[in-house]
N, C-alpha and C positions, 0 to 999 in steps of 0.2 A: 925449326919447322922440319918435319920428316920428309924423306924422299917420297914416301907413299902419298903424302898429302899433296906434294907438288905435282906429281903425275896425275893424281885424281883431279886436281883443279885444272890442269892443262886439258885433260880429256873433256871435262864439262865445258871449257871455253870453246874448244873446237866444235863440239856438238851444237852448242847454242848458236855459234856464229854461222855454221854452214848447214843447218838442218834442212832447209828448203830453198835451194837456189831458184830464183825467179818466183818462188812461192808456188803452191799447187795450182793456183788459178793461172798464173803466167805460163807455166809449162803446158797445162791442158789447152790453153788458148792457142799457143803456137802450133801444137800438133793437130788440133782440130781444124784450124785454118789451113794448114798444109794439106790435110786430107781432102778438104773441099776443093783444092787446086790440083788434084792428081788427075792424070790421064786414066782412061778405063783400064789400061794394062797395069798401071801402077797401083790402082785401087785393088785389083785382083792380087797383085804381089803382096801388098800390105795386109789385106784380109787373110791371105794364106799364112803369112808369117805370124799374125796374131793368133790364129788357131794353133799353129805349131808351137807357139810360146805359152800355151795355157799352163803348162807345168811350172813356169817361172814364177807365177804369182797367183795362186788360188783360183784358177779357172780363167775362162776367156774374158778379156776386157777390151774396151774400145782403144783406138790408137791414142786418144787424148789421155786416158788413164794409164796406158802402158808407158807413157813418157815420164811418169813419176817414179817408176820402178828403180832407175839408177840411183836415186837418192835413198831409196829404202835399203839397197844392198851394199852401199859403199862402206858401211861400218860392219858388215856381216860376212856373207859368203863371197863378196867381191871387193874385199878390202884393198886390193891392188888398184882399184879404179878411183880411189878417193882423190888423188892428185890430178886425175884426168878431167876434173870439173873446172879447172882454172889454169891460168899461167900467170906468174908474178914476174914483173920486170923491174930493173933498176929505176929508182924514182926519177932520175934525170933522163931516162931513155925516151926518145921521141917515136921510135918504131920498135916492133918486136923482132928479135933476132933468135930464131929457134935454136941455133947452135949454142948461143949464150944462155937463153932463158929456159931451154928444155934439154939441157946437156945430159941429164939422166934418162932421157927418152921416156918420161912419164909426166905428161901434162895434157891439157885439153887437145893439143894438136895430135898427139899420138893416140889419144882416145878416139878422135874422129877418124884418123887414118885406119886404125884397126877395124872400126865399124864399117867404113867404106870398103875395106879389103874383103871382109867376110860377105858383105851384101853383094859385092860385084862378082862373086864366084858361085857357080852352081853347087848345090848341096846334094850329096848322094846318101850318106849315112845319116842315122838319127842324130848322131853327135853334131854333124855339120849343120843339120837343120836347126838344132837347138842354138848353135852359135849364131846363125843368121837371124833367128828370132830375137835373140838377145841384142844383136848388133842393131836391129831396127830401133829398139828401145833406147839403146845408148846414143845412137845417132840423133834421134829426135830430141833427146834431153840435152846432149852436148851442143847442138846447133842453137838451141835456146839459150844455154849458158853463155855461149860465145858472144851473143848479142846483148848481154847485160854488161855494161861498160866495166864494172868493177870486178868482173871475172878475168879481165885483162888489166890488173891493177898493180899498185906499188908493192914491191917485195917487203918494204919496211913495215907496212901496216896491214899486210895480208889482204890486199884488195879492199881496204876500208874496214875490215873486221875489227881492227884494234882502235878505231876512232869512235869513241862514244859520243853521241849527240842527244840533245833533247828534241823530241818530235811530238808536237801536240801535248806537251807537258809530261811525256813519259820518256824514260831513258831507253835508247836502243843503240845500234851501231850503224855506221854509214852504209856498210854492205847490206845489212838487213833492210835498211830503208829503201834501197834500190831493188832488192829482191821482191819485197811485197808491201812495205809500209806505204809508199806513195801510191801504188796501185790500189790499195784498200781505200786511201783517202780520195782517189779519183773515182771510186765506184766501179773499177774495172774488175770483173769477175767472170768465172765460167759457170754456166754457159750463157749468162745474160748478155755479155758484151760481144758475143761472137758475131752477130749480124752487123753491129756497128763497125767492128774491126775489119770485117770482110769488105765493107764498103770503102775503106780507106785504101787508096791506090798508092802503091809504093813499088817501084821497079828497081831491081839491083843493077847498078852500073859496073860493078866490079866482078870480074870473071874468076879471079884466083882467090883462094881462101886467105892468103896472107893479107890481102887488102881488108878483109873482114876483121882480122885481128887488129890491124892498125886503126880502123874506124872506131872500134870500141876503146882502144887505148887513148885515142885523141879525145873522144867524148868524156872519158874519165878525167882527163886533164882539164878540159874546158868547162865541164858541167858538174860531174859528180864530186870532184874534190874542191870545187870553188863555189862559194855562196853567191847569192844574187848580185852582190856588190863586186864580185870578182876576186874576193879574198880567199886564201887557202883555208879550208875548214880544219879546225883543231878540236881535239877531244874537249868536251864540255860546252861546245858551241850549241846554241839553240837555232833550229831551222824551222821555218814556217811557210806561210802561204806564198811568199815571194819566190822561195826556192822551188816549191811545188809548181807554180805557174810557169816558171822558166823551163822546167823539165818535163811537163806534160807532153809536149809534142815529141820530145826525144823518146820517152817511154813508149808511146803509141807507135812511133816509127820503128823502133827496134823490135817490138813484138811482130808487127806486120812484115818487116823485112826478113826476120828469122823464118817466118812461115813461108814466104816466097822462095827463099833459098833452099829450105828443106824440101819443099815440093819439087823444085827444079832438080835437085839431086836424085830424089826418088824416081822422078819421071825418066831421067837419063838412065838410071840403073835398070828400070823396068824395060826400057827400049834396047837393052843390051849394050849401052854405051858406057865407057869409063867416064865418071863425073869430071867435068871440066875443072873442078876445084881440087882434084885429087892431090894429096900431099905426098912428097917423097922426102922423108926425114932421115938423115944419117949424120952421125957425129963426125 
């Protein structure tokens, strides 16, 4: 087997596994719900940043559409952001340790911190405005990713990407199932499900972002990696309606909670406050 073939196969594996985190519908729904929960000041800030970000992707788009952009550019002109969509932890870990799990300072935690830093500073030059416009898109996307449990997943299986499963008679992987497979089976889509999800009440009890990481890690352990009988899912397993029914409330809650938290962050920034979840990461 040639080296060229190995690298080509690996590239295709990565692309197929990570092409659309939360799926297009999930990310659109998180950002659209967050926009509906913004203060008037935050709405003006977001609208201004969307206009200033027109050059980032073929003209002006809605906030919901802008949150898809980070997936579009992580393989192209923003390759350095690829690892900022997730954080992988040791399989036996019960909590996230940023010094251990993000030692190279390139994971979802640093992606969020960078976006928060740019958004929290005033922009003078055109370059600074472009950075803030991009930071809004990255923040909306990364907060969504953070609430998908397998984006805080096992290092050994790349957050479920290497676990192949049968879903409704078709082969997929566990990560993709959580990104979009189950949402499709539930009929959760944008914009049709927006009113329903906005009617779901979910208030965040955790003030610091490290709690959000540990929530997702815990749900990965209890729900994503375990079938309805409580057994650890292995490659080749078939998952069906019992797995879906068990995780419907989790998926809905994570989408709604992501939107609540994203809106809170943007409202605080627009009010001139440092977000209460602000990370300070140093090796």
